[in-house]
Structure formats: C-alpha cells, structure tokens
N, CA, C and O atoms as CSV, one atom per row, in Angstrom:
chain,resi,resn,atom,element,x,y,z
A,1,MET,N,N,27.462,75.278,-91.535
A,1,MET,CA,C,27.272,74.812,-92.796
A,1,MET,C,C,28.717,74.833,-93.744
A,1,MET,O,O,29.454,75.816,-93.829
A,2,ARG,N,N,28.912,73.689,-94.343
A,2,ARG,CA,C,30.074,73.807,-95.215
A,2,ARG,C,C,29.802,73.498,-96.660
A,2,ARG,O,O,28.793,72.875,-96.991
A,3,ARG,N,N,30.615,73.890,-97.447
A,3,ARG,CA,C,30.269,74.054,-99.030
A,3,ARG,C,C,31.056,72.759,-99.392
A,3,ARG,O,O,32.193,72.424,-99.059
A,4,TYR,N,N,30.073,72.084,-100.219
A,4,TYR,CA,C,30.608,70.546,-100.705
A,4,TYR,C,C,30.343,70.845,-102.494
A,4,TYR,O,O,29.649,71.652,-103.111
A,5,LEU,N,N,31.160,69.887,-102.848
A,5,LEU,CA,C,31.183,69.323,-104.267
A,5,LEU,C,C,30.765,67.960,-104.345
A,5,LEU,O,O,31.538,67.097,-103.928
A,6,ILE,N,N,29.634,67.634,-104.827
A,6,ILE,CA,C,29.124,66.353,-104.791
A,6,ILE,C,C,29.505,65.525,-106.234
A,6,ILE,O,O,29.048,66.028,-107.261
A,7,LEU,N,N,30.110,64.599,-106.331
A,7,LEU,CA,C,30.380,63.886,-107.421
A,7,LEU,C,C,29.280,62.711,-107.377
A,7,LEU,O,O,29.073,62.005,-106.390
A,8,ILE,N,N,28.645,62.624,-108.548
A,8,ILE,CA,C,27.530,61.544,-108.557
A,8,ILE,C,C,27.717,60.748,-109.921
A,8,ILE,O,O,28.070,61.205,-111.008
A,9,CYS,N,N,27.370,59.358,-109.563
A,9,CYS,CA,C,27.553,58.317,-110.655
A,9,CYS,C,C,26.219,57.627,-110.881
A,9,CYS,O,O,25.733,56.909,-110.008
A,10,MET,N,N,25.677,57.823,-111.947
A,10,MET,CA,C,24.067,57.103,-112.189
A,10,MET,C,C,24.303,55.730,-112.491
A,10,MET,O,O,25.429,55.290,-112.724
A,11,GLY,N,N,23.122,54.955,-112.490
A,11,GLY,CA,C,23.063,53.526,-112.956
A,11,GLY,C,C,23.296,53.363,-114.405
A,11,GLY,O,O,23.680,52.281,-114.848
A,12,ASP,N,N,23.107,54.260,-115.072
A,12,ASP,CA,C,23.173,54.282,-116.611
A,12,ASP,C,C,24.683,54.586,-116.940
A,12,ASP,O,O,24.956,54.522,-118.139
A,13,GLY,N,N,25.653,54.887,-116.127
A,13,GLY,CA,C,27.002,55.110,-116.258
A,13,GLY,C,C,27.256,56.661,-116.553
A,13,GLY,O,O,28.431,57.022,-116.623
A,14,SER,N,N,26.268,57.581,-116.725
A,14,SER,CA,C,26.375,59.069,-116.554
A,14,SER,C,C,26.876,59.464,-115.246
A,14,SER,O,O,26.696,58.750,-114.260
A,15,MET,N,N,27.588,60.735,-115.190
A,15,MET,CA,C,28.064,61.173,-114.234
A,15,MET,C,C,27.504,62.764,-114.015
A,15,MET,O,O,27.102,63.373,-115.006
A,16,GLY,N,N,27.496,63.298,-112.913
A,16,GLY,CA,C,27.019,64.570,-112.697
A,16,GLY,C,C,27.854,65.084,-111.590
A,16,GLY,O,O,28.739,64.399,-111.078
A,17,ARG,N,N,27.534,66.459,-111.170
A,17,ARG,CA,C,28.300,67.322,-109.999
A,17,ARG,C,C,27.167,68.355,-109.616
A,17,ARG,O,O,26.375,68.948,-110.348
A,18,LEU,N,N,27.309,68.385,-108.433
A,18,LEU,CA,C,26.456,69.371,-107.547
A,18,LEU,C,C,27.336,70.219,-106.505
A,18,LEU,O,O,28.250,69.777,-105.808
A,19,ARG,N,N,26.930,71.329,-106.549
A,19,ARG,CA,C,27.678,72.181,-105.386
A,19,ARG,C,C,26.296,72.714,-104.566
A,19,ARG,O,O,25.178,72.979,-105.008
A,20,GLY,N,N,26.838,72.760,-103.180
A,20,GLY,CA,C,25.786,73.159,-102.051
A,20,GLY,C,C,26.292,73.294,-100.957
A,20,GLY,O,O,27.503,73.110,-100.832
A,21,GLU,N,N,25.429,73.682,-99.781
A,21,GLU,CA,C,25.940,73.873,-98.546
A,21,GLU,C,C,25.347,72.842,-97.473
A,21,GLU,O,O,24.122,72.864,-97.355
A,22,PHE,N,N,26.007,72.014,-96.741
A,22,PHE,CA,C,25.277,71.125,-95.939
A,22,PHE,C,C,25.939,71.057,-94.741
A,22,PHE,O,O,27.066,71.543,-94.641
A,23,ALA,N,N,25.373,70.499,-93.779
A,23,ALA,CA,C,25.885,70.537,-92.285
A,23,ALA,C,C,26.936,69.399,-92.158
A,23,ALA,O,O,27.855,69.591,-91.361
A,24,SER,N,N,26.906,68.439,-92.734
A,24,SER,CA,C,27.821,67.171,-92.725
A,24,SER,C,C,28.026,66.647,-93.995
A,24,SER,O,O,27.324,66.979,-94.951
A,25,ASP,N,N,29.149,65.669,-94.088
A,25,ASP,CA,C,29.111,64.714,-95.286
A,25,ASP,C,C,27.969,64.018,-95.400
A,25,ASP,O,O,27.423,63.995,-96.502
A,26,TRP,N,N,27.433,63.372,-94.376
A,26,TRP,CA,C,26.256,62.485,-94.537
A,26,TRP,C,C,24.848,63.130,-94.846
A,26,TRP,O,O,23.799,62.573,-95.167
A,27,GLU,N,N,25.113,64.383,-94.669
A,27,GLU,CA,C,23.889,65.160,-94.890
A,27,GLU,C,C,23.811,65.156,-96.473
A,27,GLU,O,O,22.876,64.758,-97.168
A,28,ALA,N,N,25.005,65.689,-96.865
A,28,ALA,CA,C,25.241,65.771,-98.569
A,28,ALA,C,C,24.741,64.628,-99.278
A,28,ALA,O,O,23.900,64.589,-100.176
A,29,ILE,N,N,25.514,63.529,-98.630
A,29,ILE,CA,C,25.195,62.212,-99.427
A,29,ILE,C,C,23.689,61.778,-99.362
A,29,ILE,O,O,23.105,61.269,-100.319
A,30,ASP,N,N,23.116,62.029,-98.143
A,30,ASP,CA,C,21.675,61.535,-98.039
A,30,ASP,C,C,20.931,62.502,-98.732
A,30,ASP,O,O,19.876,62.001,-99.122
A,31,THR,N,N,21.043,63.645,-99.034
A,31,THR,CA,C,20.252,64.576,-99.816
A,31,THR,C,C,20.332,64.282,-101.350
A,31,THR,O,O,19.365,64.438,-102.095
A,32,VAL,N,N,21.569,63.840,-101.766
A,32,VAL,CA,C,21.638,63.696,-103.072
A,32,VAL,C,C,20.927,62.285,-103.371
A,32,VAL,O,O,20.033,62.135,-104.204
A,33,LEU,N,N,21.465,61.282,-102.563
A,33,LEU,CA,C,20.664,60.046,-102.800
A,33,LEU,C,C,18.984,60.082,-102.881
A,33,LEU,O,O,18.261,59.539,-103.716
A,34,GLY,N,N,18.635,60.866,-101.786
A,34,GLY,CA,C,17.072,61.009,-101.998
A,34,GLY,C,C,16.458,61.723,-103.080
A,34,GLY,O,O,15.298,61.563,-103.460
A,35,SER,N,N,17.388,62.601,-103.604
A,35,SER,CA,C,16.838,63.283,-105.006
A,35,SER,C,C,17.105,62.652,-106.319
A,35,SER,O,O,16.454,62.873,-107.340
A,36,PHE,N,N,18.297,61.701,-106.191
A,36,PHE,CA,C,18.469,60.994,-107.473
A,36,PHE,C,C,18.223,59.635,-107.196
A,36,PHE,O,O,19.200,59.073,-106.702
A,37,GLY,N,N,17.127,58.857,-107.373
A,37,GLY,CA,C,17.007,57.385,-107.107
A,37,GLY,C,C,17.911,56.545,-107.963
A,37,GLY,O,O,18.093,55.380,-107.608
A,38,ASP,N,N,18.441,56.949,-108.941
A,38,ASP,CA,C,19.102,56.058,-109.821
A,38,ASP,C,C,20.705,56.032,-109.608
A,38,ASP,O,O,21.454,55.296,-110.250
A,39,ALA,N,N,21.151,57.009,-108.538
A,39,ALA,CA,C,22.566,57.250,-108.227
A,39,ALA,C,C,22.797,56.074,-107.615
A,39,ALA,O,O,22.070,55.645,-106.719
A,40,VAL,N,N,24.237,55.230,-108.232
A,40,VAL,CA,C,24.768,54.373,-107.512
A,40,VAL,C,C,25.966,54.546,-106.816
A,40,VAL,O,O,26.507,53.604,-106.236
A,41,SER,N,N,26.459,55.773,-106.831
A,41,SER,CA,C,27.638,56.352,-105.940
A,41,SER,C,C,27.820,57.833,-105.918
A,41,SER,O,O,27.843,58.549,-106.919
A,42,VAL,N,N,27.940,58.206,-104.736
A,42,VAL,CA,C,28.035,59.577,-104.267
A,42,VAL,C,C,29.075,59.909,-103.450
A,42,VAL,O,O,29.283,59.407,-102.346
A,43,VAL,N,N,29.815,60.864,-104.054
A,43,VAL,CA,C,31.123,61.133,-103.133
A,43,VAL,C,C,30.862,62.867,-102.804
A,43,VAL,O,O,30.583,63.655,-103.708
A,44,ALA,N,N,30.997,63.238,-101.485
A,44,ALA,CA,C,31.085,64.408,-101.017
A,44,ALA,C,C,32.299,64.888,-100.605
A,44,ALA,O,O,32.884,64.396,-99.640
A,45,ARG,N,N,32.822,65.991,-101.376
A,45,ARG,CA,C,34.006,66.480,-101.263
A,45,ARG,C,C,33.975,68.073,-100.670
A,45,ARG,O,O,33.503,68.978,-101.359
A,46,ARG,N,N,34.497,68.298,-99.395
A,46,ARG,CA,C,34.507,69.479,-98.917
A,46,ARG,C,C,35.251,70.630,-99.758
A,46,ARG,O,O,36.225,70.270,-100.418
A,47,GLU,N,N,34.912,71.852,-99.787
A,47,GLU,CA,C,35.490,72.873,-100.484
A,47,GLU,C,C,35.784,73.826,-99.476
A,47,GLU,O,O,34.957,74.097,-98.605
A,48,GLY,N,N,37.187,74.486,-99.548
A,48,GLY,CA,C,37.706,75.754,-98.801
A,48,GLY,C,C,38.005,75.295,-97.398
A,48,GLY,O,O,38.099,74.116,-97.057
A,49,ALA,N,N,38.120,76.163,-96.754
A,49,ALA,CA,C,38.876,76.000,-95.323
A,49,ALA,C,C,37.732,75.220,-94.333
A,49,ALA,O,O,36.520,75.306,-94.530
A,50,ALA,N,N,38.270,74.548,-93.379
A,50,ALA,CA,C,37.362,73.662,-92.574
A,50,ALA,C,C,36.978,74.562,-91.529
A,50,ALA,O,O,36.210,74.187,-90.643
C-alpha cells in the first residue's frame, strides 16, 4: 500500500483534497470517482518514498 494525496475537481468548480492509502494509482482514482459522482478530474499523487 502506498500513501496518496488525491486532488479532486468537482463539476461546480469546487476543489478538494483527500489523503489515503491505496494499492495503485488506478485504485486511488477509481475509489474517488466512485465516491464523488460529480468529480470531473482526479489526480493521484504518491507521497513519500516509493
């Protein structure tokens, strides 16, 4: 598991951040898109050493 900072842009122009641990970049993105149906852009950034 890796630690991620997820940057989220919503359809109404608002933005948010979420931190969590995920197995991969795609798991982080899919989890956020599944949780926030109005998200139009999601960027997963790894934190710490690989």
